[in-house]
N, C-alpha and C positions, 0 to 999 in steps of 0.2 A: 444571446446571439441568435440571429435569424436562422431558422431551419426551413429549407424548401426541400421536401422529400419526394423522391421518385421510387416507386415500387415496381420491380420487374416480377410480374406474377402476383396479382392481388388476390390470393386465395385465402383460406381460412385463417392462417396465422397472420398474414399481412393485413387483413381487414381488422383483426383485433388490435394490431399495432396502430393502424390508422385511427381507430376510435380513441385509443389512449393518447396518441400524439396530437390530436386535433387542436387542443388548447395551446400547444407549444409551437406548432408549425404554421408558417405563413401560407404555404400551399402543400397539398399532398396529391400527387399524380400517380396513377397506377395502371398497369396494363392487364388486359384479358384478351383471350383469343378471338372473341367476337362480341358484338353488341348485345347479345342475349343476357349478359350479366352486368350491363351498365347500371341498371337500377340498383342492383345489390351493392355495387361499389359506391354509388352516390349515397346510399343509405349509411355507409360507413365513413362518409366524409371524404371520399376519394374522387378526384376528377378522372373519369375513365378514358383510356385510349386503347385502340385495338393494336395488338402485336401478335402476328402469327408465328413468331420465332425466326422469321427470315427477313422480311422487309421492314425497314425503319422509316416511318413516315416523317414528313416535315414537322408535324406536331410533337412527335417523340423527340426529335433532334432539338427542337426549341426548348422543350421542358428539361431535357438533360443539360442544356447549356446554362440553365438557371439553377439546377439542383445543387444543393450543398451536401445532401446525404442520399445515397442510393442503397436500397435494400433489394437483394436478389433472393427470391424463393422459387424461381423456375427450376424445374428438374432437368438434369442433363440427360442425354440420350446416348445410344451406342456411338453416335458420331461426335460426341463431345457436348460442351455447354453451348446451347443455342444463342444465349444472350451475348456471350463473348464472340461467337462466330459472326453475329450480325452487327455488333456495335464496337468491336475492339478499337478500331481507328478513331471512331467518334469519341469514345470514353477517354482515350489517351490524349487526343488532340483538340477536343472541342467542348471541354467541361471546365471552364475557367473558375467557376464558383465551388467546385467539388472539394469537400473536406474529409469525407469518410465514406467507406463502403462496408455494408454488412451482408454477409453471405450465410444463408440458412442451409446447414448441412445436417448430418445425422450421426448419432453414436454408432450406427451400423458400420462406419468406417473402421472401428476397432475390431470387428469380428468377434470371435469367441475367445474368452479368457477363463473358462472353466469356473466361473463364479467369483473370481478374484476381484478386489478393488482395483480400479484403474483411474488414471487422470490424463491430462492433456499430453503428458510426456510418454504415455504408454505406446507400445508398438501397435501399428495399424495392420490388421489382418483381414481386410474386407473380402467377402465372398465375391466371386465373379458375377458381374451383372450390375444391379442398381447401386450397391454399396461401393463397388469398385469404381463405377462411373463418378460417384460423389467425391471420392478421394481425388480422382484426377481433376475434377472441376475445382476442388479446393486449390489445387496447385496452379491451375490456370488463372484463378482469381488472385492468388498471391502474386503471381508474375505480373499480372496487369496492374495491380495496385502499386507494386514496386516501380513499374515503368512510369505510372502516373504520379508517384510521389505522395500518395495519401495512405493513411492507415486502413487496414482491412481487419475487421472483426469477423472471424468464422465461428458461428454458433452451431455447435453440434447438439442437435435436439434428440431427446429420447422420445418414447411413445407419446404422441400428442392426444390430449383429450380436452373436453370442455363442453360448453352448451351445444347440444345437438349431437355430440360424439362422446358417449360415455356409457358406463355400465347400466345406468337407469334406462337409457334408450334401448339398450340391448335386452334388458329384462322385460320392458314393456312390449317390445315387438317379438319376443320369444326366441331371439337369436343368441342370448347369453349362454355360455357353456363354461363349466368349471373343469378344465382339463388339467390334470395333475401329473407333473413330471418331477419326481423327487429331486430336490436341490436346485430347481430352476428358479432363477431370479430375473426380473425385468425392472428397468427404470422407466419412469413416465414423467410427463411435464404438462401442467395445465396451460392452456393457451394464454391465460392472463399473465403468466410468468414468462412466456415467450415475448409477449408484447412489452412487458415491464423491463426485461433484460435488454431487449433491443433499444428501447428508448434510453435506458440508463447508459448503455455503451455508446450510443450515438451522441448523447449530450456530453460525454467525456471525450469524444473522438478517440476512443480506445481501440487499439489494434491487438491482434493475437488470436489464439484459439481458445474458446470457452465452452466447456460442457454446460449445457442448459438442461438441467435435470433436477428433480426434487431430492429431498434429503434421504428418502427411504425406499430403496429398491425392495420389491416384494413379489412373492409368487402371485401370478395373475388370478388364481382362484380365490385368493383372499380379498381382492378388490371386488369381485362379483358378490361374494358373501356379505361384505360390508354394505354394499349398495342395497342388497336385498333386505338387510336388517333395517336400513333407513326407510325403505319403501313399505316395510311391514308385510313382505311376501316371502314365500319359501324360496330359498336359493335352488338353482338347478342341481341335480345330483352330480357328484364328482365322476369324472370319466378318466380312466387310465390312459396316459399318453400313448402307450404302446398299441392300444386297441382302438384309439380314437379315429373317426373318419375325418381325415384332414386332407386338404389339397396339398400338393407338393410344396407350394409357396408357404402355406401356413405351417407345414411340418418343418420346413427349413428355418423358419423364424425361431423355432424352439432349439435350433442348433447353436444359437448364440446365448451364452450365459455369462453375465458379468455384473459387477456393481460399479456404477460410474460416479465419481466424486464431482461435486460442484464447488469445491473449496476455492478454486481460482476465481470464479465469478463472485463469490461472496467476499473475497479479499478486495475487490474493487469497490465495495460498499453496497452492493445490491442485497436487498432483503426480500425474500420470497413472499409473495401474497399467499401461496398455498404450499407450505413446506412438505406436505405429504398427501397421499391420496385420501386419507380420512378427513383432513381439514378441508380439502377441495370438494369432496363429495358432500360433506355436511353443509358447506356454504351453498353449493348449488341446490341442494334439496330445500334448505331453509328459504332461499331466495325464490325458488320456483322457476329458475331460468334454465333448467337442464335440458329442456326440449328444443330450444332454439339457439341459433348462432347469433 
């Protein structure tokens, strides 16, 4: 069945999705805030359009009228979701071909669970600020999809990494640190599996909330050490969390401790390209593609 894809916010994850979906989609249109990134989007197979978060151009309206699948990766603000604010009436009343919406959210909406395993049914305890805004945006998109009568897949992503954004890059540029907080666990997800799960759910026209995270939550210092072994370099020394020089934002990041299950996504038939950080880092190192997006 024909797919005509529209991407609100053609950033790192959306570009990876576009590259994967290129062989499946008739058209892929994506927005960016200015024409400075048009070449980057075209290289990923995306027809670029400018969207400043407020004004909807005739070109955007025309592309939305033809779109069968919409993917939203634009972040909400204190004022709410900018895409919904600018396009609510258009999306509800002028998208005759629309079959599915995908919204990229974050596992940050769950907040802290003291290292326990959680799934999509677990209580959300977001911190005030970005995670809180994400949960509210999820609700806004759920309401809009219900009004429009199409399925909404909300993908809650864990820590994103991939080419250009990984422990190898941090080791090479000297910014990698092994901060140790006993008992601290994080989930992560390779951008290939964000792209793969998006395409999988879009092809199914599947609705619901899905945790998009790998199989193996792990302490962050272990990831750095594994990458250093692959590179054949000495890992940076371990630093005690209590004495580490961290920004308030970085320190608050360590305030969330949980193990996030991906069982629901797997139950749809999705199979991970990179089931854990070791498989992912090894593949990137062997392919030599870790430096570039």
